[in-house]
N, C-alpha and C positions, 0 to 999 in steps of 0.2 A: 459630070458624065451627061454625054450630049445625050439627046433623043435620039439615036441614030438606028439603023436596021443592026447594024454591027452591035452596039450593046446591047441590042432586046436577043441577040442571037447569044449573046454571050451569058447573057443575065438567064433565059430558059435554061442553058446546057449546066450550069450551075444548083438551078432549085432542082432540075430532075436528078442531080448527085446528093440535093439534101434527103430525096428518098429512098435513097440506099441502103438495104441494111447494113453494108461492110462500113462499119466503122473507118477505116481506111481510106475509102472515100467520101464518105459522109461528113466527116470531121472537117478534113481541109474544105468541102465548100462551104460548111454553118461557118468557117473563119474569113473566107474569103468574103463572103455577103455582110459580115461582121465590120470587114475594113474597107466596103465601099459603101456602107451606110449614111456617111457621113458627107457621099458627094452630093453637090446639087443636082438635080432630076432624078434622084436616086429611086423617091417614091411616084413619080410622075411615070418612070418605065412601068415599074411597078404595075403600075392604074393597067396603065394602056396594051402591057400584056395579056389582064384579066380580060381587056375587052377584045381583043383583035384574036387573041393566040389561037391557033387552031386547035389543038390539042386542051381537053376539058380537064385533063389532071393540073397542066401547068396553070391554068384559069383558077383551079381552087388554092393550090401552092399558092400561087400568087396575092391570091387575096388573104391568105393566113396567115405569110410573111408579112403583109401591109400593114392587118391589122397589129399584128405585135412589134411591127416595126413604131407605128402608132404608140401603142402602150408605152414603149421602151422609151420614144423621143419627141412625144407633143408639150411636154408640160414642160415650159419652162422655171427651173431651179434658180435661185437666186444667187448670184457669185460663180455659176457655172454657165461655158457657152450655151449658147442655142443651137440647138442641134440639128434643127431644120431652119433652111434659109427662108427670108419672111418672104420670096414670089413663089417658093415652094408651096407654101402654108397657103398665100389667096389661092394658088392654081389647084388646090387640093378641094379647096370649100368650095369651090367653083362645079369643079365638076362631080362631086361624091355623090350628092343627093342623086342627079339625074343618072348618072351611072349604077348606083344602085338598084335602082327601080327597074332600069330596064336588065335587071342582071338573073339568072335561075336562080332557086330558090337558095341552092347550097351557097351560092357565091352571097347573095343578096343579104343570109345573115351574116356575114363576118364585115360587111361592109356596113350595117346597121351597125353592127358593134363597133367598129371606129368610128363611127360619128356619133356614137352614143359619147365615147372619150374625150374626141375634140371638144365634143358639147358640154361636157363637163368642166372643162378649160375655156371655153371660150365663149358658149352660149351663157346670158345674150349678149352680154357686152361688144363681144370683138366678130359676132355672129348674128348679127340682128334679124338679117331676112330668112333663119332658117326652117323659124315657122310658121310663118307664108309661104314658101316656095312648097313644104311637105302638105300644108290646108289645101291650097290649094288643087294639088292634084285628089284630093278628093271627088272634085267633079268630073274627075275623067270618066269613070263609070268601070274602069277596067280594076278589079279586084286584085289581081296577081299587084298592081300599082299600089292600090287601096293599103293592102293586108304589109306590102315592103312601108308603107309610111305608117300605118298602126305599130307594127314592130321596133322599127326605128324610135318613135316616143312612147314604146315602153321602155326600151333600155335607154331614154336617157331620163324618162319623168319616174322610175323605180326608187331612183336614188330617195325620192320622196318620202319613201316607207321609214326610214333609217337615219334623217338628216337631224342634226339639235335645229331647235327653231333657233332663227335671227330673223332680223329685219330684212336682211340680205336673201334669205331663202324666201319670205312671205314676198319681199318684189317679185319674184323670179317666177314664185307660184301664180300670184293676181296675173303678171303679163302671160304667163303660159292659161290661164283661165279664159283671161277676154280674149284672148286669139282661138283656144283650141275648143272650149264648150261648147260652144251652140253648134261650130260644126259637127262634135264629136256625136253629141244627142241627136241632131239630122239625121246623121248613118247611122245608126241606132235604128233609130224609128223607120228609116228607108231600107236595113238592111231586115228588119225582121218581116216589114211587107213583103220582100221578097222574098223572104222562107215559104209565105204564104202562096205566093206566085209559082217558087220554083218546087213545092212540098213532095211532087214525083219525082222531080231529078237530082239523081244520086249525084251526082256528081256539082252539078251546081251546090246543091246544098254543104258539101265539104267545103267547098271555099268561102262560103257563106258563115259557117260555121266558125272558122278559122278566123274570120273577122269576128264574132261573134267574143270569142275566149278574147281576143287581144283587146275589142273593146269593155270586155268587163274587168281584164286588169286594169287597164287604162283610168277604168273608174276608183280600183281601188285605190292609187297613185293618189290619184288627186284629190283623193277625198282622206287621206291618210290623214296629215296636220288639223286640219279642221276642216269643217263642216262648210264647205263654199256658198254662197249667198245662192248662185245658178242653180247648184244641185238641190239645197232645199226649195226654190221655188219650183222646180222641175222633178222632186221626186216622186210625184204622182205617174209622169210617166215607167220612170226608172223601175222605180217597183213593182208597179204593174206586170209590166214586162220581163222583168225580172221573174217575177212570180210565176209567170205563163208558162216563163223557160224551165221552170222547177217542176214544170208539172207535165211538160210536153212528152212524148213517147213517139219518136218518128220510126218504123221497123228500116226503114233504107241509113237511117245514120246509127245500130246497131251493127257491132263488130263479131266474129266468129272468134276473136282472139279472145285467148281468157287471161291472157298475162297486161297485154296492152292496152291503158285505157283509149279509149274512142272519146270522138269531138264530143261527143252530148255529155261524158261523164265528165272531162275536162270542166265543160261549159258550168254543167251542176257544183261542179266542185267551188270553183270562183263565186258563181252567185251566194254559195253557203259560207264562203272567205266573205264576202260584198255585206252579205246580212250580218253577219257575226259581227261584222267592224261598227257597225251603225246601232246594233245592240248595247255594245262596250261603249261606245262614243258618242253618241247621239241619240240616248235612248226614248227622251220626250218628246224627240220632233219623230222618231219610228214609230212610235208605240202605234199609232194607229193601225201601221200594215202590219207588227208583229207578230198576234195571234193567226193570221192567215199564214205567217213562215214557219211558224210553230207546227201548225197541221202539216203543209207540206212537205216539212222536211223530217218532221214522224213518218209522214208513210211511204218517202223514200228509202226509210231506213228499215223498216219492219218488210220492203218488198224489193230491197235489193240482195242480191247472192253474194255467195262466199268468194267468188272468184278475184283473183288479184287487182284484174283490173280497175274494179269498184275501191282498190280499199282508199287512195285518195278521197274520192268522194264521201266515202262514209266515213272518214277520219275526218273531214271537214267539217260535215252535218252534226257527228257528234260532238265539233268542238264548240260548232254556234250553239246545242241544247246546253254544252258545260260553261259557256259563256253567258246565257241565259239564266241559269238557274243558280248563277250563285250573286243572281245583281238584285238585291234585298225586294224589290218592288214588283220582280215576276215573282215570288216565290209562291204565290198562292198558285200559280200553275202548277206547280208540283205538290202542294200539299194531300193533297188525296190518297192515304195507301194504298188504293187500285193502282194510282198512277204510279208510285214510288215500284210498287211489282213488276208493273207491265214494265218501265225502264228497263230493270235489272233484266227483268226474264229475255226481251226482247230484245235488246239492243245491247248489254251492257255483256253477260253473257257469251253468248255468241260471238261475240268480235274481242274475247280473251281465247278463244280455241287457237291451239297449238296446228295451223292448218299445213297439208299436203305441202304445199309454196312457200312455208314456212320452214320445214323439216328438209326441204330442198338447199334451200338458202344455209341452216346450220350445215350440213356436209358439204358443198358444193362450191358455197358462195362465202367461205367464214367470215373473211375480212370485212365485206358490205353486214352482215349480220352482228357482228361486232362492233362496227361504226353505228347501226343503228338502237342495238339493247345496251350499248355500256356507255357512249356520249353521247347519249341522247337527240343522236341525228334521225332519230325514230319518230320528228314530227310526223308526219303524214301513215304513220300506220295505226291499223285499228286497233290493237292494243293500246298504245300510249292512248290513244284518244279515250278509248274505252276508262281509262283509268287516270283522264285528266277527270271526265266525267264524275264520276267515284266520288273525286275528291271534293270536286265542287255541289253534288247534290251533297255531303257531308258536311258542308261549312251550316245548312241550316238543318240537316234530318239526320246528323248522325249517330243516335240509337235507331232511329228505325231502320235507316239502311244497314249497320251493323248488324244488325238482329236477321234483316232478311237475306244479306250473303251468307252468314254462320251457318244456317240451313245447308245453301247450295256448298260450302265448302265441306262441311261433313257429309254430303252423299257424293260430291265428288271423291274425298280419301275412300268413302266405304267403296264406293266403284272399282277403284284403284286397287284396294286389298285382294277384292276378290281375284282378279286374274292382272299381277302384276304387268307383266310383259304386252297382253293386249290392251290395257286399260292405264298405261302413263301416262297419256295425253289430258287424264281427268285428274291426275297429281299436280301436272304441270299447272293447269288453269287453275288448280286451288291454289297452290303456294303463289299463281301470278297475283289470283283474286286478295291474297291477306296481305302481299305487298302492298297492293293499292290503298287498301283499307288503310294498313297501319302509319303509311305514310300523309302525312301532312306538310311536311316541308322540308325541303333536300336541297344539298349543295355537293359540289364535285368535289371539295376537299373533304370535307368531312360526313356524306354520308347522310342519312336521316339526322335531320337534328328536332324533328318535332314529329312523336307520334298517336297514335290515337289509342288515348286510355283505355278503349275497351277490346283489347287485342292482346292476349298476352303472347310476346312473342317470343321471349326464353322458351317457355311451354313448348311451343310449336318448333323453335330453333330441336329442343332436344327430342321430340318425338318422332317430328318426319324429315326434318332437316340432316342429323346427323345419322342417321340410319344409312341414306345413300352414298354418303363420305365413308363411312366406316366399312362399305360392303368389299369382300377380297379384289374384286376385278375392277380397278380405274377407267375402263371402259364400256361396261354395262350401261345400261340405258343414258348415254351420255347428255342428251337434255338435262333431263331431272340430276344429274351433275352438277350443269353449269347452272342449273336453277339454284340450288344449294349454295351453289361458291357466290355466284350475286346475291343470295338472300345476306351470306355472314358479311361479305364486302357493304350490303348497304343499312344494314343495321348494328353496325361496327361499333357504335355507340351506344344501344341498348343492352347488345349483348354481354354477360357481364364477362370481367375477362379471364378468369378461371375457363370459360367455355369457349375464348379465343384462344388462350394457351394449347388447349385440346385441340382446337382444330386445324391449328401449324404443322407439323407432321403429317395431316392426312392433307393439305393443300399443297404440301412439298412434295409428296406422294401424285399427286393430282398433275403437276408437270411433269410427269411420263405419259399421260393420256397422248391416245394414238390422235383425238379430235382436236382439230385448231382452239376451238372455242375452248374447250372444257382446259387444256394447256394455258392457253391465254387468258383466263379468267383466275386462274389459279395464279397467274405469277401476279396478273391486277390484283388481287385480292392481297397477297403477301406484301406487296409495297404500299398499299393502302396502309393495312397493318401498322405497318414499321413508320410510318409517318403519325401515328397516332399520339397525341399528348399526353404524358400522365401527370404526376404532380411535380412542381417546383420548376415547369417547362421542359421539363424532360421528355426523352419516348417511352410512351405507356408498357413497351416491349421493351426488356432490355437489351445488349448483349451477353449477359449472365443467362438469362432466360433462354437465349437462343444457342447458348455453348453445346450444346449433346446434337444440334444440326445444321452444324456449319458445315462440316465433310460433305453431309449430304445433299442439302441445299445449295450448294453453290456445282456440284457434281448435278444433279436435276435441270437446274437452270442452263447450262450451256448445254447439254446435254438437250434441251426443248429447243436451244435454236438449230440444232441440227434433224429436227422433224419435218418430213415434209409439209409443205407450207408456212414454214415456220423461222426460214435461215436468216429474215430482215424483221423480225417480229420486235415491233416496239415496245410493247408493255415487259413482254421479257428481258430485254435491254434494261428501260427503266428499276425491272426488279433488282436486276445485280447491281445496277449503279445504285438503289437505295438499300441492300441487303450490304454491299459495300461501306457504304457510308453508318449502317447500324454497328456493325459488326468490328468494326475498327480494327484494331491490334489482331482479333482471333484472326484474320483472311491471310500475317503475313506468311504462314508455311504454304498459304496456295497459289501463290503470287509468281512462282517460276512458270506452273501451267496456266495461270491465270493469264497473266501477261502473252504467253504463245498465243493462244486463243484468240485474245483479244487483238494480237498483230495482224494474224490470219486473216481474223474476220475486217479486219480493216482493210487490208490488201486487196480481198475480194472483193466488198462493197464499192472501193475508190475506183473500180474499171467505170463502176455507170450508179454513180449515187441518184436514188430514186428516194429513198424514204427517209427526210429531215430530222424529222423524230428520234430515231433509230441511230442515226448518226452523233445528234447532237449527246443522247444515253452514253453511245459506244465511246467518245471522246470524254465523257464526264467521268465512267469506269476508268477512262488510262489514268485520267486527274488524280481518281481516290487514290489508282492503287499506288501510282508516286509518291503521293503525300504524305498514307500511314507507311508505306515502307521508311523512307528516306527521314522520318523525322524521328525511327527508332534505328537506322543506321544508314547516316547521310553517304555512306563511302557506297552504296546501292545504285546511287544515281547513275554511273560509269556504264550499269549492266542494262538499264533502264533506254541508256541512250541505246545498246549497241543491238537492243532489241528492235527500237521503233527507227531507227534512224535509215537504213535502206527506206522500208515503205515511204516515210517523208520525202525521200529525195525522188524518191520514184514519184509523189503525186506532185512535188514540185516541178519537176522537170515536164510534165504530162498535163500541169498545168488544170489541175482538176481543181475547178474554182469554187465549188460548194464547199470542199476540206481545206483549202488553205488558211480560212482566218484560224481554224482549229486547229493545225499545225502549229501556226506562230503560237497562239496561246498555251499550246502543251512545252513549244521549245523554253519558250520563256521560264516557264516555269520550271522546265529541267536547269536551264541556264543560270536562275535565279537561286539555288540551291547549292553553286559549284563555291567554293568557298578561297576556291586561292586563283593561279592562272588561271584564263580563259582558256579552253582544249582546242586544238588543232581545227579539227572538226567544223565547230562552229566556225573560224576565222575565215575557212576555205568558202562558207555559205553568205557572209556577210557581204562581198561586192553584189550576190544577186537581189540580197534584200534593198539595193538603190534604185531599180530597177523603176525609171515613169510607170511602166505598165501596171505595176500591185499595186500603183495609189492612185489609181484609175477609179479603182470600183468600193465604192463605201465600204462596204464589209469588211476591206481587208484591212482599213484606215487605225482604226484603236488597236487591234491586235499588232500588228507592223508597227505602229507608235512604240507600243510596249516591249516588243523585243529588241528594237534597238533601242530603246533607253536599258534593258538588261544588258546587251554588248556595251553598252558606254559603264552601267555599274559594272561590270566583272572586267571587260578589256580594255578600258580606254589607253593605258601606257601600251599596251599590244595594237593598239589600233594607232596612236601617235606612232609607234617606232618603226611598224611594217605594213602599216594600209594608209601611211598618211595622204597618200594621191586619192584616197575617197572620201577626204575628208569636206570637199566641195559637193560629192555625190549625197554628205547626210545634211549640209547646210539648203542643198536644193530641196528635198523632202520638206526639214522646215518651211523653205520660201513658197514651196507649191500650200503646203495646208494655210501658213499665216493670210491667205492670199482668201481662205472663205470663210463667210462667215462659220459654217455650218462646223467647221472646223480644226478656226483656230485654235481653240484649247488645245488641241494632239501638238500642235506644232511649238507652240511654250512649253510641252510637257517635255517635247523632245530635245528643244531649245536650252530647258533648266536642266538637263540630266547631262548635257553640252557643257555648259559651265562650268557644272558642279563638280565631274569627274573628270575631262579633258586637261591634260596637262597645260598652265596657260599657255604658254611657249606656240604650243601647238595651232590655239585658233588664234593668238596674236594680231594675224594678218585681216582675218576675218572680220574683227570685234564688230569696226566703226560700219562696215557694211552692212552688218545684223540690225542694229541700232536706225539706219536710214531707211530701212525696210519698215522697221517698225513705225517710224515717223510718217512714212509714207500711207499707211496704211492706214493709221491713226487721223491724218490727214481726209481719205478717203470717205471710209467709213469707220465711226466711231461708235460702239455697241457696248453695252454696259461689262458683258462678259468676255471683251477684249480687254477693257479700263482693268477688269479687275486682275485678268489674267497677268498684263503688263508692269501691275504696281508688284506683284510678286516676285517675275523677272527683276525687275530692276531693283530691288531688296536683295535680290537674290545673289545679282552680282554684285551688287554692293559689300554682300556677307563675304563672298569669294575674293574678290581683287581690293577689296577695301571702297570707303567714301571717297577718297582723292580722286581716286579711280575714275571714278563713277562722273564725278562732277567735270573732271578733264576732257572723257571722250564726247560727255553733252559741250561742253564749251568747244568742243573740238569743231564740232560738228556745224557751228552755227556759235558765234560769241552772244553769253548770256542767255542759253538755252538750258543751264542748270534751272535757274530762276524760273523761267517760264513753267519747266518741268512740276517743281515744287510748286510754284504759286496755283496753278492752271490744272495740274492732275492729283500730284500726290495730298496737298491739304484737303482737297474740295472731295475728293475721291475718295481716299482711304478707306473709308467707313464702308463704302457697298464689298468689301472684303468679306470672306467667307469661308469658312473650314477651319478647324484649331491650328493644322500646321500651317496654314498659309496665313496665317494673323500672326501665328509667332516668327516666319519669318519677316513679315513687314516689320514689324516691331524692333529689332534685332537688325534689322536694314534701316532705319530709321534713327533709331537709338546710335547709330554708328553715323550716320550723316550730322546728327546734333553734335556728337562727340568727339570724333573722330576725323573730323571735317575742318581743318584752320580756315577754310576762304567764307566760311559757315559764322564765324568770331572776327572778323577783320575786311570785310568788305562791303558791298550794297546788297548781298544776300543775308546779312546780318538782320535785317529787319522781318526776315521768313523766321529765323530761329526759334523765336517764341508762338506763331503760329504752326508750325510745324511741332512744336512740343503740344502746344495744346492738341491740332488732332489725334497725337499719338495715343495722348490719355484719354480722348475720344473712342480711339478704337479699345483699348482699354475695359471703358465703363460706360462706354452707350451703346444700346440696342443697333445691330446689323441693319443698316440701309437696306431693305430688299426690293426698294424700288425700282421699276425701270420702265423708261418710257413707253408711253401708249404705241406709238410707232412700232418702237422696236419688233420683229417677228423671228424667230431662228425658226430655220429648216429643221426640223428632224431629220438622220440619217433613214428611221424608216418608213419616212413620206416619199422618198427620192423612188422614182417611178418603176416599173419593169422588171426584172425578173434578177436583178443581182440579188445577188447572197447577203441578206442586211447582214448585220454583224449579228452573232450568237456570243454571248458570253456567257463562259460555262463558269458554273457558278465554283466547281471545284479547283481552277484555275486562280484562284482568287490570288490579288496581290496583295503584300502587307503594305498599309500606310506607310511611304517611307518622310522620316523627319531630318533634312539636312543641317539642321542645326543644333539635332537631340543632344549630341556629346559637348556641346561648344556651351550651351544655355539651358539651364531647367526650366526658370520661372525668370519670364521677359521685363517681369515689373522691378521684379529687384535686380537685373540685369538694369535696366536703365537706369534705378539709384545709385551702382556701383558706377554705371560711365560715369554720372555727373560728378558723383564726388570726386574722382581721377582728374573730369574736366574743370573742375574747381579748385584743384591742390596746383593744377599747370598754371590758372590763369585767377587768382584769388579775389574774390570779388564780383567781379563778371558776372556770373553767373546769378548768384544772389539779387544784385542790383535788378540785371533784365527782367527775375522773377516778380519780383515784389512791384515793379513798375509796369509790368504787364501783362501777366497771367491772370485767366479772372480765378474767382476765390475757390469756385468749387472744382478746379481745376488743379488748384495751386494744395487746396487739403487732400486730394487724393494722393499727388506729389508726396507730400510731407508723409502718407500713409506709406508709402513704398519704400523711402530714405529710412524712416521707424523699422517699416519689416527687414530690411537689410542693415540694420544697427548703423548705419553711415550718416552723418552729417556736410553739408555745403559750407565750404569755405568762402 
């Protein structure tokens, strides 16, 4: 694409169309942009548009498109084509920083993100002048530019907070500190001075405080891995200024908004984070400053209001206290009973209250409420922080703290009892307090794993939780219902099983509650209870115990999906999946109705898939329905195909990318269940599966290969008879996969199925070319993974076509090639093969080469007979060689960048391991002994003399053991 006005105009029109709400206009425009994004100059056209377009909406759209383009394509993946040409890469890096700094804030943020994505790959090696270019801009005095630099630096350096320690990381951080720490510190001091100078100028303060927030965030990132010498030397400057900013209160920076945190709150929150980092990691160096920070943060907590805008500040301030009170040498600060009472009374209890804002979120923004309350993303809520502080204090003061809070809990419950409809929030706070006190250690998988001995959890459950869940109306006091259900979920390991069994019908009943939070919690609690393990590694709650509730459970779960706000509720769908898995055969009578409802749901969500977890559990549930039913009556597979194929066809024709890997897996599962000839409905689909576009998406490759394998296992004869013209297409899939280090094993899976199942004459003409391709790949990039797969393949080939055919095909490519493969690959590398079936294939294949290949006995190949036998005995008896060379690095499918659907394996569509030599050979050691016996009968004396003169003693001993076990001897 040239940098021309005509192309800019075309791009503008298509970008406009991508914003159209009508999918018939939007989708083709998105497809067009996808089709041109590989063209040279495409990213430069986008940058030109966002700089020069007269329409703001086009500028913003171009900046977002550019950022997403960079996200998808910048990383260079081994074995895959470079998606952005080198000249475009150079031009982007030369222009993006000045363009970002001169753009309005909305566009600046997108470009800043793009710089950090590029920086992640290229900085510092391939972009050495990035830092200098950024630091030089600090001198400009223009805070729009300075904030652009700070924002970019923040998005570039924040990964230091979660990267694993490595020499490479240390080198990069050192380079950043050398260039950035001093200018950042000078900018910090200068900005604080400017804040004093402009103390009465509101608009100037807003810009300056935006800078201070970013500076404080950068401080956190640069200090996270270790305490840099520079910051240790300049701690006085940073901590004194941080402390004075914590105590600062400027009326001009206060906001009227009760929801949105203002700049002052955001800055103080970050300073609390920075102080907590130092208190936790560098406590010795930070000790002189700690008491004044504790005082300042305590004062902040007791003077800050309950408004939502202070939530982040209060939770970070409490988290600071929590991290301090857990450290043994700060213990003395909290020992006094009055201090503990004061913390409980003034900090913990007020921040556990259920506020109007929480109630609003519970009713109107249930998804966010659930995310925070259930999934632990409530890290910045007051309640979570207060709960962490309780746990922190209990580390050294469990007795006194439990004593103080027990009084509070009792008085709250008494208040509730006086007038439940008015005082229900008191009971909510009491339940939360009990939960905080009792939970010492918790995991998502098991709930509470360690509890406070001083709290009687079962008694509290029976007296205060069950009555709420047993009340006649499922819609009364929804917050308390949600609390009660959450209590069961959290303490499921502490509450006795009989109480859990009493709870199950109550939970099933609450699936009908109108409140999204209540019916979601009920579904989640059931799902968690169904995964609990009892004795002998079976489920704690059995299918027999669930028998009376099967119908009402399934009815209520599917009904819950029709309730407002829950049409794609992932917790309900996960509970459906888990119920199927637990109940097994008990669900068969309900399958016709269930599969209809699942299919309708699948059709509805395929129009616009937006909830990946929901979709995953939906496909798992479909797989379970198929498995459970077809295990009992295999002929039912046809009725599933009838129900599903229409929707599947629709998904494949509309190219619903997110669903295609799932559809392939379900189709494989169905096809593998067929015992007779492959149905024509599958054969009609076969040519479409060979389209190159399908294998361009990483997420499609494993399920596509599995589906093609299923076609070969069930329909190789049909393919050879009626679709022989498609065999080159099938081999084209193999050729594409074998060229990639990430997917070569998938290529071998496909090739092995072709060799094993296709009639020999149908692939005769392609065999030599297959081997040539494999040898080319071996020459170009030989990896351990490739060698292992190659060894399995040549041995499978040997089993299928005979050892002589293997020798002949090798030697037809190049004279004496067979000997080279034996000497350079099979003998030295066979020890690396792993997996029972793989080892067995190799053992049977090598046995054939040793005993059924005449050239091994009377040509120059004979010298390799003993080393090959020795290698085979080694495969049987020596530990597996799992070493891989240091320089080998495999790209994981999940690591490929961008929004492509990574492959999501369906657990319940799992494939049984296939053993191609299972029928033929049971014990490969005995098979070797019998084959050697047969060979020695054909040429008496030869085998024995070779063994006695050349085989090492240990291997000979093992071999004698095999011969004895097989009750044969050598002649």
